[in-house]
C-alpha positions in Angstrom: 0.1 0.0 0.3 1.3 3.5 -1.0 0.2 7.0 0.2 0.9 9.8 -2.2 1.1 13.1 -0.3 2.9 16.4 0.5 3.9 17.1 4.0 3.2 20.6 4.0 -0.2 20.5 2.1 -3.3 20.4 4.6 -5.1 17.4 3.1 -2.4 14.8 3.1 -2.1 15.9 6.8 -5.7 15.2 7.5 -5.2 11.7 6.1 -1.9 11.1 8.4 -3.9 12.3 11.5 -6.8 10.4 10.7 -4.4 7.2 10.4 -2.4 7.9 13.7 -6.0 8.2 15.5 -6.5 4.8 14.2 -3.2 3.4 15.5 -2.0 2.5 11.8 1.2 1.9 11.7 2.9 4.0 9.1 5.6 1.8 8.6 3.5 -0.7 6.9 2.6 2.1 4.3 5.2 3.4 1.5 5.0 7.2 1.9 5.5 8.5 -1.4 6.1 12.6 -0.9 5.6 14.7 -3.9 6.9 18.1 -4.6 3.9 20.4 -5.2 6.0 23.2 -6.2 7.8 21.5 -8.7 4.6 20.1 -9.8 5.4 16.2 -9.4 1.6 15.7 -9.1 0.9 16.8 -12.2 3.2 14.4 -14.0 1.6 11.9 -16.3 2.9 8.6 -14.2 1.1 10.4 -11.0 -2.2 11.3 -13.2 -2.5 7.9 -14.2 -3.2 7.4 -10.4 -5.0 10.4 -9.9 -6.2 12.4 -13.1 -7.0 15.7 -11.2 -3.6 15.7 -9.8 -4.2 16.4 -6.0 -3.0 14.8 -3.0 -3.5 12.6 -1.1 -3.9 9.4 -3.1 -3.8 5.8 -1.3 -2.9 3.0 -3.9 -4.0 -0.2 -2.4 -2.2 -3.4 -2.8 -4.3 -4.8 -5.5 -3.6 -1.3 -7.6 -6.8 0.4 -6.8 -6.4 4.0 -6.2 -8.4 6.1 -3.9 -8.0 9.9 -3.9 -9.6 12.7 -1.9 -8.9 12.8 1.9 -12.4 11.7 3.0 -12.7 9.0 1.0 -9.3 7.6 2.0 -10.5 8.2 5.6 -13.4 6.4 4.8 -11.6 3.5 3.8 -9.6 3.6 6.9 -12.9 3.9 8.8 -13.9 0.9 7.4 -10.8 -1.4 7.6 -9.9 -0.1 11.2 -13.3 0.6 12.9 -12.0 1.6 16.5 -12.0 4.2 17.4 -14.8 5.5 15.4 -14.0 8.8 14.0 -17.1 9.2 11.6 -19.6 8.2 14.1 -21.3 4.8 15.5 -25.1 5.2 14.7 -27.3 7.0 12.2 -27.5 10.3 14.1 -24.0 10.7 15.1 -22.7 9.8 11.7 -24.9 12.4 10.0 -23.9 14.9 12.9 -20.2 14.4 12.3 -20.6 14.3 8.6 -22.7 17.6 8.7 -20.0 19.3 10.7 -17.4 17.8 8.7 -18.6 19.4 5.6 -19.2 22.7 7.4 -15.4 22.4 7.9 -14.3 21.8 4.4 -16.8 24.0 2.6 -17.0 27.3 4.8 -13.2 27.1 6.6 -10.6 24.7 4.7 -11.9 25.6 1.2 -11.7 29.6 1.8 -8.4 29.3 3.6 -6.9 27.2 0.8 -8.2 30.0 -2.1 -7.1 32.7 0.1 -3.6 31.1 0.1 -3.5 30.3 -3.5 -5.0 33.4 -5.0 -3.1 35.8 -2.6 0.3 34.1 -2.9 0.2 33.1 -6.4 2.2 30.0 -5.3 0.8 28.0 -8.3 0.1 30.9 -11.0 2.4 29.0 -13.2 -0.6 26.5 -13.7 -3.7 28.3 -12.6 -5.4 31.5 -13.0 -5.3 33.4 -9.7 -7.7 36.3 -8.7 -6.3 38.5 -5.7 -9.6 39.9 -5.2 -11.2 36.1 -5.2 -8.3 35.8 -2.6 -9.1 38.7 -0.2 -12.9 37.5 -0.3 -11.8 34.0 0.9 -9.7 35.3 3.5 -12.5 37.4 4.9 -14.8 34.5 5.2 -12.0 32.4 6.9 -11.7 34.9 9.3 -15.6 35.1 10.0 -15.3 31.2 10.7 -12.5 31.9 13.4 -15.2 34.0 15.3 -17.9 31.2 14.7 -16.0 28.6 15.7 -14.8 30.5 19.1 -18.8 30.8 19.5 -19.8 27.2 18.7 -17.0 25.7 21.0 -18.3 27.7 24.0 -21.1 25.1 24.3 -19.2 22.1 22.6 -16.3 20.0 23.9 -15.6 19.0 20.1 -16.7 20.5 16.8 -19.5 17.8 16.4 -20.3 17.7 20.2 -18.8 15.6 23.0 -16.8 13.2 20.7 -13.4 14.0 19.0 -14.1 13.1 15.2 -13.0 13.6 11.9 -14.9 17.2 11.8 -12.0 18.0 14.5 -9.3 16.5 12.3 -10.4 19.1 9.5 -10.9 21.9 11.9 -7.2 21.4 13.3 -5.3 21.0 9.8 -7.2 24.1 8.5 -6.4 26.3 11.7 -2.8 25.3 11.5 -2.7 25.6 7.7 -4.4 29.3 8.1 -0.8 30.3 9.3 0.0 30.8 5.6 -2.3 33.7 5.1 -1.4 35.1 8.6 -4.6 34.2 10.2 -4.4 32.8 13.9 -6.6 32.5 16.9 -7.4 35.8 18.6 -6.4 36.4 22.1 -10.2 36.7 22.6 -11.0 33.6 21.3 -10.8 31.7 24.3 -12.9 28.7 23.7 -11.5 28.2 20.1 -7.9 28.0 22.1 -9.0 26.0 24.6 -10.2 23.2 22.2 -7.0 24.0 19.8 -4.8 23.4 22.5 -6.6 20.1 23.7 -6.7 18.6 20.0 -2.9 19.7 19.6 -2.0 17.7 22.5 -3.1 14.6 20.8 -0.4 12.5 19.7 -1.8 12.2 16.4 -1.7 16.1 15.8 2.0 15.3 14.9 1.7 12.8 12.3 
């Protein structure tokens, strides 16, 4: 089994943290690092595994390739059910999915778009819009405030239990430093949560 990834990108980190929470031995999976700046993820060889060229991609022993962070996480949730990170019954699964989608669409995506469009890091291969970058940055900034308010009454993103939604939010908060976004001094509930999830051994994966 091989995991194609990049150390600096937030989506591969989501998978690594998920795997660490599951207690999966990283020595049993070949980690293949791709240089995104050098566009190694856009090589013809890699695009035969993932036509869109994104990271991460998990290549199974039978040659099947699974791309997208949550698809890979779903695979590991099914093959390593304990501890459950995507819910245990219909209600909890739906609640966690709801919050994870919120973290992806309203938090991770705006941060990523702010980075890509303001920095122009990939301007050699995509059209950048500084205006859209600033709009995305504003949306991401508002989510810090939203999460601080939400976490005033919730221990974790999706309620009382640590889940994949916390993994997505953690990786987003940490990645947001590239656009100079950090937890504000007055965002005490968000800081309490971030300190707690960052202290988990998996956060270092």
